[in-house]
PDB file of N, CA, C and O in Angstrom, chain B, residues numbered from 101:
ATOM      1  N   SER B 101       0.975  -1.162   0.091  1.00  0.00           N
ATOM      2  CA  SER B 101      -0.106   0.014   0.136  1.00  0.00           C
ATOM      3  C   SER B 101       0.903   1.198   0.065  1.00  0.00           C
ATOM      4  O   SER B 101       2.032   1.095   0.546  1.00  0.00           O
ATOM      5  N   SER B 102       0.473   2.282  -0.527  1.00  0.00           N
ATOM      6  CA  SER B 102       1.326   3.745  -0.644  1.00  0.00           C
ATOM      7  C   SER B 102       0.509   4.477   0.551  1.00  0.00           C
ATOM      8  O   SER B 102      -0.677   4.514   0.879  1.00  0.00           O
ATOM      9  N   LYS B 103       1.817   5.092   1.087  1.00  0.00           N
ATOM     10  CA  LYS B 103       1.104   5.976   2.081  1.00  0.00           C
ATOM     11  C   LYS B 103       2.355   7.059   2.015  1.00  0.00           C
ATOM     12  O   LYS B 103       3.418   6.632   1.566  1.00  0.00           O
ATOM     13  N   LEU B 104       2.286   8.338   2.409  1.00  0.00           N
ATOM     14  CA  LEU B 104       3.044   9.357   2.616  1.00  0.00           C
ATOM     15  C   LEU B 104       4.037   9.154   4.043  1.00  0.00           C
ATOM     16  O   LEU B 104       3.725   9.086   5.232  1.00  0.00           O
ATOM     17  N   ILE B 105       5.244   9.097   3.406  1.00  0.00           N
ATOM     18  CA  ILE B 105       6.118   8.848   4.475  1.00  0.00           C
ATOM     19  C   ILE B 105       6.600  10.153   5.071  1.00  0.00           C
ATOM     20  O   ILE B 105       6.713  10.288   6.289  1.00  0.00           O
ATOM     21  N   ARG B 106       6.916  11.223   4.104  1.00  0.00           N
ATOM     22  CA  ARG B 106       7.547  12.244   4.740  1.00  0.00           C
ATOM     23  C   ARG B 106       7.427  13.440   3.491  1.00  0.00           C
ATOM     24  O   ARG B 106       7.660  13.090   2.334  1.00  0.00           O
ATOM     25  N   LYS B 107       7.068  14.798   3.780  1.00  0.00           N
ATOM     26  CA  LYS B 107       7.391  15.927   2.778  1.00  0.00           C
ATOM     27  C   LYS B 107       8.908  16.482   3.391  1.00  0.00           C
ATOM     28  O   LYS B 107       9.282  16.740   4.535  1.00  0.00           O
ATOM     29  N   VAL B 108       9.542  16.530   2.141  1.00  0.00           N
ATOM     30  CA  VAL B 108      10.849  17.141   2.199  1.00  0.00           C
ATOM     31  C   VAL B 108      11.006  18.290   1.340  1.00  0.00           C
ATOM     32  O   VAL B 108      10.761  18.228   0.135  1.00  0.00           O
ATOM     33  N   ARG B 109      11.423  19.376   1.940  1.00  0.00           N
ATOM     34  CA  ARG B 109      11.820  20.568   1.055  1.00  0.00           C
ATOM     35  C   ARG B 109      13.238  20.395   0.465  1.00  0.00           C
ATOM     36  O   ARG B 109      14.189  20.125   1.199  1.00  0.00           O
ATOM     37  N   ILE B 110      13.366  20.554  -0.860  1.00  0.00           N
ATOM     38  CA  ILE B 110      14.634  20.190  -1.439  1.00  0.00           C
ATOM     39  C   ILE B 110      15.411  21.548  -1.793  1.00  0.00           C
ATOM     40  O   ILE B 110      16.632  21.692  -1.733  1.00  0.00           O
ATOM     41  N   SER B 111      14.486  22.502  -2.168  1.00  0.00           N
ATOM     42  CA  SER B 111      15.067  23.787  -2.544  1.00  0.00           C
ATOM     43  C   SER B 111      14.187  24.934  -2.290  1.00  0.00           C
ATOM     44  O   SER B 111      13.089  24.674  -1.799  1.00  0.00           O
ATOM     45  N   CYS B 112      14.436  25.976  -2.503  1.00  0.00           N
ATOM     46  CA  CYS B 112      13.635  27.264  -2.208  1.00  0.00           C
ATOM     47  C   CYS B 112      14.396  28.293  -3.258  1.00  0.00           C
ATOM     48  O   CYS B 112      15.599  28.542  -3.188  1.00  0.00           O
ATOM     49  N   GLY B 113      13.651  28.753  -4.070  1.00  0.00           N
ATOM     50  CA  GLY B 113      14.074  29.655  -4.968  1.00  0.00           C
ATOM     51  C   GLY B 113      13.253  31.064  -5.148  1.00  0.00           C
ATOM     52  O   GLY B 113      12.272  31.476  -4.530  1.00  0.00           O
ATOM     53  N   GLY B 114      13.955  31.614  -6.147  1.00  0.00           N
ATOM     54  CA  GLY B 114      13.209  33.217  -6.436  1.00  0.00           C
ATOM     55  C   GLY B 114      12.118  33.135  -7.186  1.00  0.00           C
ATOM     56  O   GLY B 114      11.437  32.109  -7.194  1.00  0.00           O
ATOM     57  N   ILE B 115      11.810  34.241  -7.932  1.00  0.00           N
ATOM     58  CA  ILE B 115      10.713  34.142  -8.796  1.00  0.00           C
ATOM     59  C   ILE B 115      10.723  33.397  -9.965  1.00  0.00           C
ATOM     60  O   ILE B 115       9.674  32.903 -10.380  1.00  0.00           O
ATOM     61  N   ASN B 116      11.921  33.236 -10.630  1.00  0.00           N
ATOM     62  CA  ASN B 116      12.128  32.557 -11.950  1.00  0.00           C
ATOM     63  C   ASN B 116      12.789  31.293 -11.892  1.00  0.00           C
ATOM     64  O   ASN B 116      12.736  30.589 -12.900  1.00  0.00           O
ATOM     65  N   THR B 117      13.423  30.872 -10.854  1.00  0.00           N
ATOM     66  CA  THR B 117      14.274  29.671 -10.766  1.00  0.00           C
ATOM     67  C   THR B 117      14.651  28.997  -9.322  1.00  0.00           C
ATOM     68  O   THR B 117      15.088  29.820  -8.516  1.00  0.00           O
ATOM     69  N   ALA B 118      14.578  27.896  -8.936  1.00  0.00           N
ATOM     70  CA  ALA B 118      14.975  27.264  -7.895  1.00  0.00           C
ATOM     71  C   ALA B 118      16.246  26.350  -8.204  1.00  0.00           C
ATOM     72  O   ALA B 118      16.154  25.617  -9.189  1.00  0.00           O
ATOM     73  N   PRO B 119      17.339  26.324  -7.513  1.00  0.00           N
ATOM     74  CA  PRO B 119      18.302  25.223  -7.806  1.00  0.00           C
ATOM     75  C   PRO B 119      17.847  23.804  -7.216  1.00  0.00           C
ATOM     76  O   PRO B 119      17.353  23.604  -6.106  1.00  0.00           O
ATOM     77  N   VAL B 120      18.117  22.900  -8.180  1.00  0.00           N
ATOM     78  CA  VAL B 120      17.711  21.510  -7.771  1.00  0.00           C
ATOM     79  C   VAL B 120      18.793  20.550  -8.122  1.00  0.00           C
ATOM     80  O   VAL B 120      19.227  20.461  -9.270  1.00  0.00           O
ATOM     81  N   ASP B 121      19.294  19.721  -6.974  1.00  0.00           N
ATOM     82  CA  ASP B 121      20.441  18.795  -7.237  1.00  0.00           C
ATOM     83  C   ASP B 121      19.796  17.534  -7.222  1.00  0.00           C
ATOM     84  O   ASP B 121      19.330  17.196  -6.134  1.00  0.00           O
ATOM     85  N   ILE B 122      19.668  16.787  -8.145  1.00  0.00           N
ATOM     86  CA  ILE B 122      19.048  15.515  -8.462  1.00  0.00           C
ATOM     87  C   ILE B 122      19.953  14.504  -7.234  1.00  0.00           C
ATOM     88  O   ILE B 122      19.333  13.585  -6.700  1.00  0.00           O
ATOM     89  N   ARG B 123      20.919  14.667  -6.984  1.00  0.00           N
ATOM     90  CA  ARG B 123      21.603  13.973  -6.014  1.00  0.00           C
ATOM     91  C   ARG B 123      21.062  14.099  -4.614  1.00  0.00           C
ATOM     92  O   ARG B 123      21.142  13.188  -3.790  1.00  0.00           O
ATOM     93  N   VAL B 124      20.565  15.151  -4.406  1.00  0.00           N
ATOM     94  CA  VAL B 124      19.886  15.466  -2.857  1.00  0.00           C
ATOM     95  C   VAL B 124      18.558  14.811  -3.054  1.00  0.00           C
ATOM     96  O   VAL B 124      18.100  14.203  -2.087  1.00  0.00           O
ATOM     97  N   ILE B 125      17.833  14.847  -4.233  1.00  0.00           N
ATOM     98  CA  ILE B 125      16.626  14.262  -4.134  1.00  0.00           C
ATOM     99  C   ILE B 125      16.605  12.816  -4.007  1.00  0.00           C
ATOM    100  O   ILE B 125      15.711  12.320  -3.322  1.00  0.00           O
ATOM    101  N   MET B 126      17.551  11.993  -4.628  1.00  0.00           N
ATOM    102  CA  MET B 126      17.739  10.674  -4.679  1.00  0.00           C
ATOM    103  C   MET B 126      18.368  10.504  -3.004  1.00  0.00           C
ATOM    104  O   MET B 126      17.926   9.511  -2.427  1.00  0.00           O
ATOM    105  N   LYS B 127      19.137  11.189  -2.368  1.00  0.00           N
ATOM    106  CA  LYS B 127      19.549  10.990  -1.013  1.00  0.00           C
ATOM    107  C   LYS B 127      18.467  10.806  -0.129  1.00  0.00           C
ATOM    108  O   LYS B 127      18.403   9.935   0.738  1.00  0.00           O
ATOM    109  N   GLN B 128      17.491  11.793  -0.424  1.00  0.00           N
ATOM    110  CA  GLN B 128      16.320  11.971   0.565  1.00  0.00           C
ATOM    111  C   GLN B 128      15.386  10.542   0.237  1.00  0.00           C
ATOM    112  O   GLN B 128      14.787   9.942   1.130  1.00  0.00           O
ATOM    113  N   ALA B 129      15.382  10.193  -0.959  1.00  0.00           N
ATOM    114  CA  ALA B 129      14.452   9.105  -1.301  1.00  0.00           C
ATOM    115  C   ALA B 129      14.985   7.644  -0.750  1.00  0.00           C
ATOM    116  O   ALA B 129      14.247   6.669  -0.612  1.00  0.00           O
ATOM    117  N   LEU B 130      16.434   7.665  -0.452  1.00  0.00           N
ATOM    118  CA  LEU B 130      17.206   6.524   0.023  1.00  0.00           C
ATOM    119  C   LEU B 130      16.970   6.762   1.481  1.00  0.00           C
ATOM    120  O   LEU B 130      16.371   5.924   2.154  1.00  0.00           O
ATOM    121  N   TYR B 131      17.418   7.863   1.982  1.00  0.00           N
ATOM    122  CA  TYR B 131      17.344   7.921   3.409  1.00  0.00           C
ATOM    123  C   TYR B 131      16.013   7.438   4.137  1.00  0.00           C
ATOM    124  O   TYR B 131      16.024   6.799   5.190  1.00  0.00           O
ATOM    125  N   TYR B 132      14.850   7.825   3.439  1.00  0.00           N
ATOM    126  CA  TYR B 132      13.819   7.249   4.033  1.00  0.00           C
ATOM    127  C   TYR B 132      13.080   6.147   3.488  1.00  0.00           C
ATOM    128  O   TYR B 132      11.857   6.006   3.510  1.00  0.00           O
ATOM    129  N   ASN B 133      14.104   5.238   2.906  1.00  0.00           N
ATOM    130  CA  ASN B 133      13.531   4.058   2.207  1.00  0.00           C
ATOM    131  C   ASN B 133      12.217   4.040   1.432  1.00  0.00           C
ATOM    132  O   ASN B 133      11.316   3.202   1.472  1.00  0.00           O
ATOM    133  N   ALA B 134      12.317   5.142   0.729  1.00  0.00           N
ATOM    134  CA  ALA B 134      11.103   5.268  -0.454  1.00  0.00           C
ATOM    135  C   ALA B 134      11.252   4.145  -1.499  1.00  0.00           C
ATOM    136  O   ALA B 134      12.374   3.762  -1.830  1.00  0.00           O
ATOM    137  N   VAL B 135      10.333   3.711  -1.927  1.00  0.00           N
ATOM    138  CA  VAL B 135      10.045   2.841  -3.066  1.00  0.00           C
ATOM    139  C   VAL B 135       9.467   3.711  -4.343  1.00  0.00           C
ATOM    140  O   VAL B 135       9.573   3.387  -5.525  1.00  0.00           O
ATOM    141  N   SER B 136       8.917   4.733  -3.891  1.00  0.00           N
ATOM    142  CA  SER B 136       8.262   5.668  -5.013  1.00  0.00           C
ATOM    143  C   SER B 136       8.555   7.054  -4.244  1.00  0.00           C
ATOM    144  O   SER B 136       8.976   7.103  -3.088  1.00  0.00           O
ATOM    145  N   PHE B 137       8.256   8.231  -5.092  1.00  0.00           N
ATOM    146  CA  PHE B 137       8.114   9.496  -4.697  1.00  0.00           C
ATOM    147  C   PHE B 137       7.540  10.280  -5.632  1.00  0.00           C
ATOM    148  O   PHE B 137       7.580   9.934  -6.813  1.00  0.00           O
ATOM    149  N   ILE B 138       6.896  11.498  -5.224  1.00  0.00           N
ATOM    150  CA  ILE B 138       6.283  12.442  -6.038  1.00  0.00           C
ATOM    151  C   ILE B 138       6.925  13.839  -5.908  1.00  0.00           C
ATOM    152  O   ILE B 138       7.100  14.261  -4.765  1.00  0.00           O
ATOM    153  N   MET B 139       7.334  14.685  -7.075  1.00  0.00           N
ATOM    154  CA  MET B 139       8.033  15.822  -6.817  1.00  0.00           C
ATOM    155  C   MET B 139       6.669  16.821  -7.072  1.00  0.00           C
ATOM    156  O   MET B 139       5.692  16.588  -7.784  1.00  0.00           O
ATOM    157  N   VAL B 140       6.943  17.942  -6.282  1.00  0.00           N
ATOM    158  CA  VAL B 140       5.937  19.116  -6.524  1.00  0.00           C
ATOM    159  C   VAL B 140       6.721  20.242  -6.244  1.00  0.00           C
ATOM    160  O   VAL B 140       7.507  20.386  -5.307  1.00  0.00           O
ATOM    161  N   HIS B 141       6.351  21.270  -7.414  1.00  0.00           N
ATOM    162  CA  HIS B 141       6.951  22.683  -7.174  1.00  0.00           C
ATOM    163  C   HIS B 141       5.725  23.524  -7.924  1.00  0.00           C
ATOM    164  O   HIS B 141       4.745  23.092  -8.530  1.00  0.00           O
ATOM    165  N   ASN B 142       6.155  24.894  -7.651  1.00  0.00           N
ATOM    166  CA  ASN B 142       5.121  25.735  -7.974  1.00  0.00           C
ATOM    167  C   ASN B 142       5.603  26.769  -9.097  1.00  0.00           C
ATOM    168  O   ASN B 142       6.807  27.019  -9.145  1.00  0.00           O
ATOM    169  N   HIS B 143       4.891  27.272  -9.839  1.00  0.00           N
ATOM    170  CA  HIS B 143       5.236  28.602 -10.708  1.00  0.00           C
ATOM    171  C   HIS B 143       4.360  29.489 -10.190  1.00  0.00           C
ATOM    172  O   HIS B 143       3.129  29.453 -10.183  1.00  0.00           O
ATOM    173  N   PRO B 144       5.113  30.289  -9.757  1.00  0.00           N
ATOM    174  CA  PRO B 144       4.550  31.693  -9.128  1.00  0.00           C
ATOM    175  C   PRO B 144       3.713  32.844 -10.012  1.00  0.00           C
ATOM    176  O   PRO B 144       2.844  33.657  -9.695  1.00  0.00           O
ATOM    177  N   SER B 145       4.446  32.500 -11.379  1.00  0.00           N
ATOM    178  CA  SER B 145       3.779  33.202 -12.357  1.00  0.00           C
ATOM    179  C   SER B 145       2.180  32.823 -12.834  1.00  0.00           C
ATOM    180  O   SER B 145       1.426  33.552 -13.478  1.00  0.00           O
ATOM    181  N   GLY B 146       1.954  31.696 -12.406  1.00  0.00           N
ATOM    182  CA  GLY B 146       0.623  30.961 -12.477  1.00  0.00           C
ATOM    183  C   GLY B 146       0.527  30.481 -13.852  1.00  0.00           C
ATOM    184  O   GLY B 146      -0.596  30.236 -14.292  1.00  0.00           O
ATOM    185  N   ALA B 147       1.737  30.282 -14.722  1.00  0.00           N
ATOM    186  CA  ALA B 147       1.884  29.398 -15.685  1.00  0.00           C
ATOM    187  C   ALA B 147       1.681  27.919 -15.481  1.00  0.00           C
ATOM    188  O   ALA B 147       2.597  27.380 -14.860  1.00  0.00           O
ATOM    189  N   ARG B 148       0.640  27.099 -15.881  1.00  0.00           N
ATOM    190  CA  ARG B 148       0.764  25.504 -15.636  1.00  0.00           C
ATOM    191  C   ARG B 148       1.503  24.826 -16.347  1.00  0.00           C
ATOM    192  O   ARG B 148       1.840  23.729 -15.904  1.00  0.00           O
ATOM    193  N   LYS B 149       1.971  25.233 -17.613  1.00  0.00           N
ATOM    194  CA  LYS B 149       2.663  24.533 -18.592  1.00  0.00           C
ATOM    195  C   LYS B 149       4.082  24.371 -18.037  1.00  0.00           C
ATOM    196  O   LYS B 149       4.647  25.379 -17.611  1.00  0.00           O
ATOM    197  N   PRO B 150       4.702  23.188 -18.009  1.00  0.00           N
ATOM    198  CA  PRO B 150       5.874  22.925 -17.647  1.00  0.00           C
ATOM    199  C   PRO B 150       6.892  23.858 -18.725  1.00  0.00           C
ATOM    200  O   PRO B 150       6.483  24.159 -19.847  1.00  0.00           O
ATOM    201  N   SER B 151       8.111  24.221 -18.284  1.00  0.00           N
ATOM    202  CA  SER B 151       9.050  24.768 -18.952  1.00  0.00           C
ATOM    203  C   SER B 151       9.970  23.445 -19.566  1.00  0.00           C
ATOM    204  O   SER B 151       9.853  22.242 -19.332  1.00  0.00           O
ATOM    205  N   GLY B 152      10.723  24.025 -20.259  1.00  0.00           N
ATOM    206  CA  GLY B 152      11.630  23.020 -20.809  1.00  0.00           C
ATOM    207  C   GLY B 152      12.650  22.375 -19.823  1.00  0.00           C
ATOM    208  O   GLY B 152      13.084  21.227 -19.927  1.00  0.00           O
ATOM    209  N   ALA B 153      13.012  23.382 -18.735  1.00  0.00           N
ATOM    210  CA  ALA B 153      13.807  23.081 -17.678  1.00  0.00           C
ATOM    211  C   ALA B 153      13.065  21.977 -16.688  1.00  0.00           C
ATOM    212  O   ALA B 153      13.680  21.085 -16.104  1.00  0.00           O
ATOM    213  N   ASP B 154      11.680  22.187 -16.604  1.00  0.00           N
ATOM    214  CA  ASP B 154      10.896  21.233 -15.944  1.00  0.00           C
ATOM    215  C   ASP B 154      10.780  20.041 -16.556  1.00  0.00           C
ATOM    216  O   ASP B 154      10.743  19.023 -15.866  1.00  0.00           O
ATOM    217  N   ASP B 155      10.704  19.977 -17.955  1.00  0.00           N
ATOM    218  CA  ASP B 155      10.769  18.761 -18.564  1.00  0.00           C
ATOM    219  C   ASP B 155      12.293  17.965 -18.615  1.00  0.00           C
ATOM    220  O   ASP B 155      12.408  16.743 -18.719  1.00  0.00           O
ATOM    221  N   ARG B 156      13.141  18.687 -18.544  1.00  0.00           N
ATOM    222  CA  ARG B 156      14.592  18.122 -18.358  1.00  0.00           C
ATOM    223  C   ARG B 156      14.886  17.539 -17.176  1.00  0.00           C
ATOM    224  O   ARG B 156      15.606  16.542 -17.119  1.00  0.00           O
ATOM    225  N   LEU B 157      14.336  18.125 -16.085  1.00  0.00           N
ATOM    226  CA  LEU B 157      14.701  17.860 -14.528  1.00  0.00           C
ATOM    227  C   LEU B 157      13.783  16.398 -14.334  1.00  0.00           C
ATOM    228  O   LEU B 157      14.242  15.386 -13.804  1.00  0.00           O
ATOM    229  N   THR B 158      12.454  16.521 -14.858  1.00  0.00           N
ATOM    230  CA  THR B 158      11.663  15.331 -14.716  1.00  0.00           C
ATOM    231  C   THR B 158      12.451  14.318 -15.207  1.00  0.00           C
ATOM    232  O   THR B 158      12.910  13.473 -14.438  1.00  0.00           O
ATOM    233  N   GLU B 159      12.711  14.287 -16.628  1.00  0.00           N
ATOM    234  CA  GLU B 159      13.365  13.025 -17.049  1.00  0.00           C
ATOM    235  C   GLU B 159      14.833  12.545 -16.479  1.00  0.00           C
ATOM    236  O   GLU B 159      15.282  11.404 -16.590  1.00  0.00           O
ATOM    237  N   ALA B 160      15.451  13.603 -15.876  1.00  0.00           N
ATOM    238  CA  ALA B 160      16.730  13.168 -15.407  1.00  0.00           C
ATOM    239  C   ALA B 160      16.438  12.640 -13.947  1.00  0.00           C
ATOM    240  O   ALA B 160      16.996  11.641 -13.493  1.00  0.00           O
ATOM    241  N   VAL B 161      15.661  13.278 -13.361  1.00  0.00           N
ATOM    242  CA  VAL B 161      15.221  12.493 -11.777  1.00  0.00           C
ATOM    243  C   VAL B 161      14.759  11.257 -12.340  1.00  0.00           C
ATOM    244  O   VAL B 161      15.266  10.257 -11.833  1.00  0.00           O
ATOM    245  N   LYS B 162      13.961  11.077 -13.219  1.00  0.00           N
ATOM    246  CA  LYS B 162      13.180   9.731 -13.398  1.00  0.00           C
ATOM    247  C   LYS B 162      14.215   8.579 -13.638  1.00  0.00           C
ATOM    248  O   LYS B 162      14.108   7.444 -13.174  1.00  0.00           O
ATOM    249  N   LYS B 163      15.289   9.063 -14.476  1.00  0.00           N
ATOM    250  CA  LYS B 163      16.205   8.024 -14.864  1.00  0.00           C
ATOM    251  C   LYS B 163      17.180   7.870 -13.608  1.00  0.00           C
ATOM    252  O   LYS B 163      17.647   6.770 -13.313  1.00  0.00           O
ATOM    253  N   ALA B 164      17.440   8.936 -12.940  1.00  0.00           N
ATOM    254  CA  ALA B 164      18.352   8.519 -11.736  1.00  0.00           C
ATOM    255  C   ALA B 164      17.474   7.595 -10.592  1.00  0.00           C
ATOM    256  O   ALA B 164      18.011   6.781  -9.841  1.00  0.00           O
ATOM    257  N   ALA B 165      16.214   7.854 -10.616  1.00  0.00           N
ATOM    258  CA  ALA B 165      15.519   6.878  -9.623  1.00  0.00           C
ATOM    259  C   ALA B 165      15.290   5.557 -10.200  1.00  0.00           C
ATOM    260  O   ALA B 165      15.232   4.622  -9.402  1.00  0.00           O
ATOM    261  N   GLU B 166      15.152   5.317 -11.421  1.00  0.00           N
ATOM    262  CA  GLU B 166      15.053   4.080 -12.165  1.00  0.00           C
ATOM    263  C   GLU B 166      16.268   3.308 -11.737  1.00  0.00           C
ATOM    264  O   GLU B 166      16.128   2.123 -11.437  1.00  0.00           O
ATOM    265  N   THR B 167      17.534   3.918 -11.680  1.00  0.00           N
ATOM    266  CA  THR B 167      18.782   3.376 -11.669  1.00  0.00           C
ATOM    267  C   THR B 167      18.693   2.724 -10.071  1.00  0.00           C
ATOM    268  O   THR B 167      19.209   1.615  -9.940  1.00  0.00           O
ATOM    269  N   LEU B 168      18.210   3.208  -9.130  1.00  0.00           N
ATOM    270  CA  LEU B 168      18.281   3.049  -7.607  1.00  0.00           C
ATOM    271  C   LEU B 168      16.988   1.997  -7.371  1.00  0.00           C
ATOM    272  O   LEU B 168      16.748   1.600  -6.231  1.00  0.00           O
ATOM    273  N   ASP B 169      16.200   1.583  -8.476  1.00  0.00           N
ATOM    274  CA  ASP B 169      14.821   0.939  -8.424  1.00  0.00           C
ATOM    275  C   ASP B 169      13.900   1.650  -7.494  1.00  0.00           C
ATOM    276  O   ASP B 169      13.367   1.045  -6.563  1.00  0.00           O
ATOM    277  N   ILE B 170      13.691   2.957  -7.725  1.00  0.00           N
ATOM    278  CA  ILE B 170      12.744   4.046  -6.936  1.00  0.00           C
ATOM    279  C   ILE B 170      11.729   4.274  -8.268  1.00  0.00           C
ATOM    280  O   ILE B 170      12.157   4.096  -9.409  1.00  0.00           O
ATOM    281  N   ARG B 171      10.650   4.595  -8.059  1.00  0.00           N
ATOM    282  CA  ARG B 171       9.832   5.165  -9.061  1.00  0.00           C
ATOM    283  C   ARG B 171       9.345   6.433  -8.696  1.00  0.00           C
ATOM    284  O   ARG B 171       8.843   6.731  -7.612  1.00  0.00           O
ATOM    285  N   LEU B 172       9.550   7.254  -9.793  1.00  0.00           N
ATOM    286  CA  LEU B 172       8.947   8.631  -9.704  1.00  0.00           C
ATOM    287  C   LEU B 172       7.511   8.517 -10.171  1.00  0.00           C
ATOM    288  O   LEU B 172       7.279   8.211 -11.341  1.00  0.00           O
ATOM    289  N   LEU B 173       6.687   8.715  -9.438  1.00  0.00           N
ATOM    290  CA  LEU B 173       5.235   8.325  -9.569  1.00  0.00           C
ATOM    291  C   LEU B 173       4.497   9.809 -10.227  1.00  0.00           C
ATOM    292  O   LEU B 173       3.544   9.743 -11.003  1.00  0.00           O
ATOM    293  N   ASP B 174       4.975  10.839  -9.877  1.00  0.00           N
ATOM    294  CA  ASP B 174       4.312  12.172 -10.354  1.00  0.00           C
ATOM    295  C   ASP B 174       5.389  13.331 -10.352  1.00  0.00           C
ATOM    296  O   ASP B 174       6.339  13.250  -9.573  1.00  0.00           O
ATOM    297  N   HIS B 175       5.264  14.361 -11.172  1.00  0.00           N
ATOM    298  CA  HIS B 175       5.836  15.655 -10.828  1.00  0.00           C
ATOM    299  C   HIS B 175       4.822  16.524 -11.352  1.00  0.00           C
ATOM    300  O   HIS B 175       4.320  16.552 -12.476  1.00  0.00           O
ATOM    301  N   VAL B 176       4.559  17.410 -10.074  1.00  0.00           N
ATOM    302  CA  VAL B 176       3.143  18.205 -10.058  1.00  0.00           C
ATOM    303  C   VAL B 176       3.824  19.480  -9.990  1.00  0.00           C
ATOM    304  O   VAL B 176       4.790  19.797  -9.297  1.00  0.00           O
ATOM    305  N   ILE B 177       3.049  20.269 -10.963  1.00  0.00           N
ATOM    306  CA  ILE B 177       3.367  21.815 -10.858  1.00  0.00           C
ATOM    307  C   ILE B 177       2.120  22.566 -10.356  1.00  0.00           C
ATOM    308  O   ILE B 177       1.057  22.495 -10.972  1.00  0.00           O
ATOM    309  N   VAL B 178       2.244  23.183  -9.390  1.00  0.00           N
ATOM    310  CA  VAL B 178       1.182  23.820  -8.935  1.00  0.00           C
ATOM    311  C   VAL B 178       1.153  25.523  -9.393  1.00  0.00           C
ATOM    312  O   VAL B 178       2.036  26.334  -9.114  1.00  0.00           O
ATOM    313  N   ALA B 179      -0.015  25.783 -10.106  1.00  0.00           N
ATOM    314  CA  ALA B 179       0.175  27.420 -10.548  1.00  0.00           C
ATOM    315  C   ALA B 179      -1.217  27.914 -10.312  1.00  0.00           C
ATOM    316  O   ALA B 179      -2.221  27.685 -10.987  1.00  0.00           O
ATOM    317  N   GLY B 180      -1.089  28.663  -9.184  1.00  0.00           N
ATOM    318  CA  GLY B 180      -2.293  29.456  -8.721  1.00  0.00           C
ATOM    319  C   GLY B 180      -3.291  28.185  -8.273  1.00  0.00           C
ATOM    320  O   GLY B 180      -2.935  27.225  -7.591  1.00  0.00           O
ATOM    321  N   ASN B 181      -4.393  28.374  -8.728  1.00  0.00           N
ATOM    322  CA  ASN B 181      -5.611  27.529  -8.574  1.00  0.00           C
ATOM    323  C   ASN B 181      -5.576  25.999  -9.404  1.00  0.00           C
ATOM    324  O   ASN B 181      -6.296  25.016  -9.232  1.00  0.00           O
ATOM    325  N   ASN B 182      -4.483  26.211 -10.331  1.00  0.00           N
ATOM    326  CA  ASN B 182      -4.386  24.985 -11.439  1.00  0.00           C
ATOM    327  C   ASN B 182      -3.259  24.217 -11.091  1.00  0.00           C
ATOM    328  O   ASN B 182      -2.484  24.751 -10.297  1.00  0.00           O
ATOM    329  N   TYR B 183      -2.992  23.117 -11.489  1.00  0.00           N
ATOM    330  CA  TYR B 183      -1.808  22.308 -11.648  1.00  0.00           C
ATOM    331  C   TYR B 183      -1.756  21.572 -12.927  1.00  0.00           C
ATOM    332  O   TYR B 183      -2.743  21.359 -13.632  1.00  0.00           O
ATOM    333  N   TYR B 184      -0.463  21.170 -13.205  1.00  0.00           N
ATOM    334  CA  TYR B 184      -0.152  20.184 -14.124  1.00  0.00           C
ATOM    335  C   TYR B 184       0.493  19.025 -13.733  1.00  0.00           C
ATOM    336  O   TYR B 184       1.611  19.103 -13.224  1.00  0.00           O
ATOM    337  N   SER B 185      -0.022  18.025 -13.891  1.00  0.00           N
ATOM    338  CA  SER B 185       0.595  16.673 -13.479  1.00  0.00           C
ATOM    339  C   SER B 185       1.261  15.871 -14.616  1.00  0.00           C
ATOM    340  O   SER B 185       0.536  15.560 -15.560  1.00  0.00           O
ATOM    341  N   TYR B 186       2.546  15.504 -14.635  1.00  0.00           N
ATOM    342  CA  TYR B 186       2.979  14.683 -15.549  1.00  0.00           C
ATOM    343  C   TYR B 186       2.547  13.485 -15.560  1.00  0.00           C
ATOM    344  O   TYR B 186       2.576  12.967 -16.676  1.00  0.00           O
ATOM    345  N   ALA B 187       2.063  12.699 -14.529  1.00  0.00           N
ATOM    346  CA  ALA B 187       1.413  11.347 -14.859  1.00  0.00           C
ATOM    347  C   ALA B 187      -0.009  11.723 -15.295  1.00  0.00           C
ATOM    348  O   ALA B 187      -0.258  11.222 -16.391  1.00  0.00           O
ATOM    349  N   ASP B 188      -0.897  12.354 -14.853  1.00  0.00           N
ATOM    350  CA  ASP B 188      -2.285  12.458 -15.632  1.00  0.00           C
ATOM    351  C   ASP B 188      -1.842  12.697 -17.216  1.00  0.00           C
ATOM    352  O   ASP B 188      -2.514  12.123 -18.073  1.00  0.00           O
ATOM    353  N   GLU B 189      -0.735  13.523 -17.621  1.00  0.00           N
ATOM    354  CA  GLU B 189      -0.830  13.738 -19.082  1.00  0.00           C
ATOM    355  C   GLU B 189      -0.011  12.511 -19.645  1.00  0.00           C
ATOM    356  O   GLU B 189       0.260  12.520 -20.846  1.00  0.00           O
ATOM    357  N   GLY B 190       0.404  11.449 -18.852  1.00  0.00           N
ATOM    358  CA  GLY B 190       1.068  10.339 -19.382  1.00  0.00           C
ATOM    359  C   GLY B 190       2.314  10.417 -19.960  1.00  0.00           C
ATOM    360  O   GLY B 190       2.665   9.782 -20.955  1.00  0.00           O
ATOM    361  N   ARG B 191       3.159  11.408 -19.165  1.00  0.00           N
ATOM    362  CA  ARG B 191       4.572  11.725 -19.522  1.00  0.00           C
ATOM    363  C   ARG B 191       5.652  10.761 -18.678  1.00  0.00           C
ATOM    364  O   ARG B 191       6.856  10.733 -18.932  1.00  0.00           O
ATOM    365  N   LEU B 192       5.034  10.016 -17.678  1.00  0.00           N
ATOM    366  CA  LEU B 192       5.931   9.245 -16.986  1.00  0.00           C
ATOM    367  C   LEU B 192       5.955   7.703 -17.237  1.00  0.00           C
ATOM    368  O   LEU B 192       6.651   6.962 -16.543  1.00  0.00           O
ATOM    369  N   GLN B 193       5.305   7.328 -18.077  1.00  0.00           N
ATOM    370  CA  GLN B 193       5.523   5.824 -18.513  1.00  0.00           C
ATOM    371  C   GLN B 193       6.768   5.453 -18.819  1.00  0.00           C
ATOM    372  O   GLN B 193       7.596   6.220 -19.311  1.00  0.00           O
ATOM    373  N   LYS B 194       6.988   4.172 -18.528  1.00  0.00           N
ATOM    374  CA  LYS B 194       8.295   3.421 -18.953  1.00  0.00           C
ATOM    375  C   LYS B 194       8.365   3.828 -20.448  1.00  0.00           C
ATOM    376  O   LYS B 194       7.304   4.211 -20.942  1.00  0.00           O
ATOM    377  N   ARG B 195       9.333   3.803 -21.142  1.00  0.00           N
ATOM    378  CA  ARG B 195       9.607   3.823 -22.672  1.00  0.00           C
ATOM    379  C   ARG B 195       9.966   2.596 -23.101  1.00  0.00           C
ATOM    380  O   ARG B 195      10.226   2.409 -24.290  1.00  0.00           O
TER     381      ARG B 195
END
């Protein structure tokens, strides 16, 4: 069964960007013995659409997680009262 183990803040940024180190994400997943995880971040601009940087980060984190036998379940972008879910859009399926 799936249950939330912990919420962890990985990074805090400014209006346009937040630095993210994939190793820190994986370190936290391993520390808490997670078999899967969900990434969430916000777009203060209110733009729901993922940026190219969001797409690249998602793919890189997914690949890193897979090498550790951990599954990235979703990457959610919160934009005001809206959101974008990579899982809902079918963008996290195995190739």
